C-alpha positions in Angstrom: -0.1 0.0 -0.1 1.4 3.3 -1.1 0.4 6.3 0.9 1.5 9.9 0.2 0.4 13.4 1.4 0.1 16.3 -0.8 0.2 19.6 1.1 0.4 23.4 0.9 0.8 26.2 3.1 -0.4 29.9 3.2 1.9 32.1 5.2 2.2 35.8 6.2 5.3 36.1 4.1 8.5 34.2 2.7 10.9 34.8 5.7 10.2 32.3 8.4 13.6 33.2 10.2 12.4 36.8 10.3 9.1 36.0 12.0 6.8 35.2 9.2 4.2 32.5 10.3 1.9 29.7 8.8 -1.7 30.8 8.8 -3.3 27.8 6.7 -2.3 24.3 6.2 -4.1 21.9 3.7 -3.1 18.3 3.2 -4.7 15.5 1.0 -4.2 11.8 1.4 -3.4 9.8 -2.0 -3.5 6.2 -1.6 -2.3 3.7 -4.3 -2.7 6.4 -7.1 -6.1 7.6 -6.0 -7.2 10.7 -4.0 -9.1 9.1 -1.0 -11.1 12.3 0.1 -9.2 12.0 3.6 -7.9 15.5 4.4 -6.4 17.8 7.0 -7.3 21.3 7.1 -6.7 24.1 9.6 -6.5 28.0 9.7 -3.7 29.2 12.0 -3.6 32.1 14.2 -0.2 34.0 13.4 0.4 34.8 17.1 0.7 38.7 16.7 2.4 38.7 13.1 0.7 41.3 11.1 -0.3 40.1 7.5 0.8 42.5 5.0 -1.3 43.8 2.2 0.7 42.0 -0.4 0.1 38.7 1.3 -3.5 39.4 2.0 -4.2 40.0 -1.7 -2.9 36.3 -2.5 -4.9 34.4 0.1 -7.4 36.9 1.4 -6.7 35.9 5.1 -6.9 38.7 7.7 -5.6 39.1 11.1 -9.2 39.6 12.2 -10.4 36.4 10.5 -7.6 34.5 12.2 -7.9 36.0 15.5 -10.0 33.2 17.1 -8.1 30.3 15.1 -5.7 27.9 16.8 -2.1 28.7 17.0 0.5 26.4 15.3 1.3 24.7 18.6 -2.3 23.5 18.8 -2.5 22.0 15.4 1.1 20.8 14.7 0.5 17.5 16.6 -2.7 16.7 14.7 -1.0 17.5 11.4 1.9 15.0 12.2 -0.6 12.4 13.2 -2.3 12.8 9.8 1.0 12.6 7.9 2.3 9.5 10.0 5.3 8.0 8.1 4.2 8.7 4.6 6.0 10.7 1.9 5.0 14.3 1.8 4.6 16.2 -1.7 4.7 19.9 -2.1 5.1 22.0 -5.1 8.5 23.9 -4.9 8.6 22.5 -1.4 12.5 22.1 -1.3 12.7 26.0 -1.4 9.7 27.1 0.7 7.1 24.5 2.2 9.5 22.0 3.7 12.0 24.6 5.2 9.1 26.6 6.4 7.1 24.0 8.1 10.1 22.2 9.6 11.2 25.6 11.2 8.0 25.8 12.8 7.9 22.2 14.0 11.7 22.6 15.2 10.6 25.7 17.3 8.2 23.5 19.2 10.7 20.6 19.6 8.6 18.3 17.4 9.7 15.9 15.0 10.5 17.5 11.4 9.6 15.9 8.0 12.8 14.1 7.1 14.6 14.9 3.8 14.0 11.3 2.5 10.4 11.6 2.7 10.1 15.0 1.1 9.0 15.1 -2.6 9.0 18.3 -4.7 6.6 18.0 -7.7 8.3 20.8 -9.4 11.4 18.8 -9.6 9.5 15.9 -11.0 7.8 18.2 -13.6 11.0 19.5 -14.8 12.3 16.0 -15.5 9.4 14.4 -16.9 7.4 17.3 -18.7 8.9 19.1 -21.6 6.6 21.8 -23.0 5.1 24.3 -20.5 6.7 27.8 -20.5 6.9 27.8 -16.7 6.5 25.0 -13.9 4.2 26.8 -11.6 1.3 24.8 -10.2 -1.1 26.9 -12.3 0.8 26.2 -15.5 1.0 22.4 -14.8 -2.6 22.3 -14.0 -3.4 24.1 -17.3 -1.0 21.7 -19.2 -2.8 18.7 -17.8 -6.2 20.1 -17.9 -6.7 20.3 -14.2 -9.4 22.8 -13.2 -8.4 25.7 -10.9 -11.9 27.3 -10.8 -12.1 26.5 -7.1 -9.4 29.0 -6.6 -11.2 31.9 -8.4 -10.9 34.4 -5.8 -7.9 33.5 -3.8 -5.3 30.9 -3.0 -6.3 28.5 -0.2 -4.2 25.6 1.1 -6.6 22.9 0.9 -7.6 24.0 -2.5 -4.1 24.1 -3.7 -3.3 20.8 -2.0 -6.1 19.4 -4.0 -4.9 20.8 -7.3 -1.4 19.5 -6.5 -2.7 15.9 -5.9 -4.4 16.0 -9.3 -1.2 17.3 -11.0 1.0 14.9 -9.1 -1.2 11.9 -10.3 -0.7 13.2 -13.8 3.1 13.4 -13.3 3.1 9.9 -12.1 1.2 8.7 -15.3 3.9 10.4 -17.5 6.0 7.8 -19.2 9.5 7.8 -17.8 11.9 10.1 -19.7 15.6 10.8 -19.8 16.8 13.1 -17.0 17.5 16.6 -17.8 21.2 16.0 -17.3 21.2 13.3 -19.9 19.3 15.5 -22.4 21.7 18.3 -21.9 24.8 16.0 -22.3 23.3 14.6 -25.6 22.6 18.2 -27.0 26.1 19.3 -26.1 27.6 16.2 -27.7 25.6 16.9 -30.9 26.7 20.4 -30.9 30.4 19.5 -30.6 30.0 17.1 -33.5 28.9 19.8 -35.8 32.1 20.8 -38.0 33.2 24.3 -37.3 35.1 26.8 -39.6 38.9 26.4 -39.3 38.6 22.9 -37.4 38.5 20.3 -40.3 35.4 21.9 -41.9 34.3 19.7 -44.9 35.0 21.2 -48.1 32.2 20.8 -50.9 33.3 20.2 -54.5 31.1 21.3 -57.4 32.1 20.2 -60.9 30.9 22.5 -63.5 29.2 21.2 -66.7 30.5 21.7 -70.2 27.9 24.3 -70.8 28.8 26.2 -67.8 32.5 26.2 -68.8 31.7 27.4 -72.4 29.4 30.2 -71.0 32.2 31.3 -68.7 34.9 31.4 -71.5 32.4 33.3 -73.7 31.9 35.9 -70.9 35.7 36.3 -70.2 36.4 36.9 -73.9 33.5 39.5 -74.2 34.3 41.3 -71.1 38.0 40.9 -70.0 41.0 41.7 -72.3 44.4 40.1 -71.9 43.2 38.1 -68.8 45.7 35.9 -67.0 43.2 33.0 -67.0 41.5 33.4 -70.3 43.8 30.7 -71.9 
């Protein structure tokens, strides 16, 4: 039985080390290649951290709305109970979601999500899908025909986790391909194999026809007097 958890965070900003906090967590269970409908979701009180307008415009979560919601310390244990020992998937997770949530877990002295159980869907996409101009979750959803209408007004952790789960299943269904490193190496080898000027560049030989030779002689005799090559 293969169980994975797709999850997403909404936060007050990007700098957890400078005091930004998690304000929403969404997680969805995927079992044996199917979304089970088993979910975890919680809004989180940012514990005094003011949500800047730029962040509010993304998720539309305000300090007033979150004022009566549980703090991260009250939901962290429940989240870990939901995850258990499953692999965890996040989009751009290596750069954002995993460091952010592990920082908050570590602050409470709780177990962090170990590196060997972290999966970043953007890394999978870059190695299996060649075509999208970008590899944002929106771009991949559009590429695979996954609807994002549920996110019409704003981002939401559970909504994005659901989109991620559907995109992840599409990525899993993509036939195995060469790694990016292998593709680049082959392209580089092909480039080097093309002859370059001044480096054994092949010379093409063109043999003129009798008619062309005669035409050339007539032009020389008519237009050039006392030529060295007229013969």
